[in-house]
N, C-alpha and C positions, 0 to 999 in steps of 0.2 A: 504493499499500500504506500502511495506517495506521502511525503511528509507535509506538515501543515502549512497553509498559506493565509489564514485569516485571523486577525486579532479580534478578540471579543472585548469590545470597548464598553464595559458596563459599570466599572467601579469608579468611586470618587478618587480625585487626584490621578486620573488616567493621563497618559500621554495625549497629545493632541488627537482629538476623535478622528480626524481625517488625515493622520500622518501616513507616511509611506507604509505599505503593507510589506514588512520585512520578508516573510516567507514567500510572498508572491514574487519578489525580486528574483528568487532563485528557482522556485518550482511553481508551476501554474495550476496544478491539479490536485491540491492538497485538501485535507478534509477535517482535521482535528483542530479545534480552536486553542490558541495559546494566548497568554496575556503578559504585558509589561505594565507595571504601574508603580507610582512612587507615593510615599506618604510624608507629610511634614514640609520641610523647606523646598523652595524652588530647586529643581535639578535639571541639568543640561541632558538633553536626550539626543542621541546620535544614531542615525540609521544609515547604513551605507555598505558598499562592497566595491572591491577593486576588480575589474575585468580586463585582462590582458588583450582580449579580442575587441574591446570597445574603442571607438574613436574618442569618446568623452566619458569620463567617470564623474559620478555625482555622489554628494553626501548631503543628507538632510539633517540639519541641526535645529532643534526646537527646544522648548522648556516645558516642564510640568506645571500644572496649575491646580488650584483647589477650587472645587465647585462641581456642579452638575455637568457631566460631559455632553449630554445631549443639548444643553442650553449654551454652554460656553465653547464647546468644540468648534462650531462654525465661525467664531469670533477670532479673526486673524491675530489680533493683539494679545490674546490670552496665551497663546502658545509659541509666539515668535518674538525674538529679541527686537528692540526698537533701534538697534544699531547694527552695523556690519561687524561681525566677529573677525578676529585675526586668525585665519585658518591656514595651516601649513601642512604639506605632505612631503616627508623627508625619505629619500631613498635613491636608488640608481635608476635612471630612466634610459630608454632605448637609444636616444640620440647621443648620450654620453654614458655608455654602459659601465664604465670603470670608475665613475666619480659619484660620490654621494652628493646629491643636490637638494636644496630646499625650494619646493615649488609652492608659491602663494596661491591659494585657490580664490578665484573670482566668484561672483554671484550671478545668477540669472533666475528669471521667473519662468516656471514651467506650468502649462495648463494641460490637463488630459482629462477628458470625461471618463466615466466608468467604462473599463475595458478589462475583462479578466485576463487578457494577454499583455496588458501594459505593465511597465515597470513602476511608474509613479502615477498615481491617480487619486483624485478626491472630488472631481467635478468643480475645482476652483484652482486659482493660481497658488503655486507653491514656491517658496524661495529655496533654491539649491545652491550649494557651493560645489564648484566643478573645476576640472582641469582637462585640457586636451592633450596634455603630455602623454606620450606613448609609454606604457609600463612594460617591465620585463617579467618574464615568467620566473616562478620560484625565487622571488626576490622579497625581502622584508621591506615594509614601508611603515613609517610612524606618522600617524595623524596627530597634529598638535593644535589645540584650540585655546585661544587666550580670550577670557572675558574682560569686560571693562574694568572690573575690580581687581584684575591681576590673577584670578583663579585659572589654573591650567587644567584642561580636560584632554586626555590623550589616549591613544590606543595603538597597538602594533599588529600588523597582519602580514602574512606571507602570501603572495599570489600563487595561484595554481597554474600549471601548464595547460595549453590548449590541446584540442583533439581534432582528428579528421575522420570523417566517416569512410569506412573501407568496404562496407557491404550494405546495401546494393550500390553499385557504382553508376550504372547506365539506366536501368529500368526496374520497375517493380510490378509484380503481378499478384492478384488477390484471389486466385482460383482454388487454392489448395486448403484442405482441412488439417494438413500436417504442419506442425510447428515450424517456423522459420526464424531467422535471426536478423537483427540489426546489429552490425559490428562497427567498432571504431577504435582507433589507436590513439593513445596519448602521445604528445610530442616527445615527452620523456617516458620511455617504457617502464621505467622502474620508480617513477614518482607519480602517485595517483592522488586524486581528490578524495574527499571523504564520502561523497554520495553523488550519484548520477541519476538523471531522469531522461527518458527519451519520449519525445512527442512527435507524431506525424501530422502534417497538415495537407489535406487534399484540396488543391486549388482548382477552381472551376469558374467559368463565366456563365452568366444567366441573362437571357433576354426574354422578358415577359411579354405576352401578347399586347399589341398596341403601343409598345415602346420602341424607340430607335437606338437607345444606348444600352450597351451591355454593362451589367454590374458584376463585379468580381467578388467571390466569397471564397472562404476556406472552412472546411470541416476539420475540427480538432480531434485527434485520436491519441489518447494516452496509451503508450505501447510498452512501458516497463520501467522499473527503476530498482536501485539497490546500492549497497556499499561496494567499494572497490573489491573487497574480498569476495563478495558474492558474484561479481560480474566479470572477474578477471580470468582469462583463459591463458594459462602460462605456456600452452603448447604452441600457440601461434602469436602470442603477444597482443591479442585483441581483447577489448572489453565488449560485452555483448548483452542483449536482452532478447528473450524469445517472445514471439507473438504468433497467433493463428491468423493467417492471411485472410481466410474467408469471413472473419469478423468484421472486415471492412464494410461489407454490405449492411450488417447490423448497425454499425456506427452511423451510416447514412440514414437508416430508417428512423433513428431517434434524434437526428440532427434538427435543431429548431427551424432552420431555413427550409429544409426539405418537408418537414411536417406542416409548417404554416404558410409557406410561400411557394407552392407548386400548383399554380393555376392551370386550367385546360390550355394546351397548345404552348406551354412554356418550352423553351429551348435551352439546353445546357451544353457546355463545351468543356471538355477535360483540358486542364492546363498544366498539370504535373503534380508530383507528390514531393513535399518537402520534409526532410528529416532533421529534427533539431535535438542535439545532445547538450544537455546542461549539466554542469559539474559545480558542486559547491565545496567551500572550505570547511575546515574542522569546527570553526567557531559556531556557525549557524547550525550545523548538524548537531553538535553537542548541546546547543541551547534547546533545540526542539526535542532531543532525547530526554533532557531533564524535565522539560515542561510536560512531556507526555508520560513520564514515569508514573508507575502506580506502586503503592506500598502502604505502610502504616502511618506515614506522616499525613497530617490533615491540611496543612497550608501548602499552597502552590509554591514549588521551589523557584527561586529566582536565579537567573544566570545573566550575566553581562560581562563583556570584556572591555568596558569603558572605564578608565581610571578617573575618579572624581565625577562620574556621570553614570547614566544608564543607557542601555540600548545595545545594539550589535553592530560591530565593524568587521566584516568578513571578506571573502573573496569568491569570485565566480568565473566561470569560463563557458562560453557557449559557441558551438559550431553548427553550421547549417549546410545541408547538401540537398539539392533538388534533382530528382530523376524523372524520367519519362514513365508514364503509366502504360503498361503493355497494351497492344491492340486486342489481345484476348479479353483483358478486363473491360476495355471500352466496348467491345462487342457484347459482353455479358450485360453491361449497364443498358445498352440500347435494346437488346433482345428480351431480357428478363425483368427489367424494370421500366416499362414504357411510360408509367405514371410520372417518372422523373424528367422525362423529355430530353434525354441525352441524344445528340447527334454526332456523327463523325465529321471532324474538320480535316480537310486534306490541305497540307502545306504545299 
């Protein structure tokens, strides 16, 4: 089962109600609620991860507040500082790989509506600290935040290496009831992330009757996840997850767009199948293990790797590979599922 992605914002002194959803940053198909909250004095809250594959890395820095979360959460001033913090990232960057540098993070405002596949969202503008400096794999970086009163909040994290999909390479077929595999190789074969998740996206175009413009959609399919130890195949140095190809059609049958937006005479066109492998660092994985632990203790255990603050600062790596959907599968969609309106497009 994939790890959690949703914060349960119900308690007093919560973090900002509409803060970044930490687990969503890393895994998009999680199910178990987790909580971070503070009691008493104002506390600096840090959410962020470092991704060596990203062009831009973001960190969200807010503060805790006392009061009703539903009432105060939407009020920007309640959870955000009224001045720009001094935020630095210290480490070795790709453009000067042998020199420890101090990168001063700038700020930007990001707006994203609700989207289960988005990294940051809340339906409102959010202030982010960011850098476009390219990071190095398997390198330690220290995040240092200085508040106006001189208080220092900091954390250190090691980036994880990237991955590349090795199977399938050219095309994928969904005709078999026999288990098949998605395989990928870490850039460093002997240095693995803590946890991996594989998600497939079936991309297609749709033209509804009476319309002239094609709309593009994607059907999301969670294909498997696990720890490095569970997924590592030492015989061929691949990581892998197993899935049943024919379940593809069951996924389409339950997809919201197929269920609610398939009028008579609709036309759909297959565009490709994207495989996304996401890996996360130890900090976030350990946090979720602790939060989801069961035992004799009554209080929810707290985990943070932020010194003089709360939250999570971790690492992530994500690779994507798009393959062609086989002609056999396209023919099956056309022949066996006429209600979905698939037609063959000849290039």
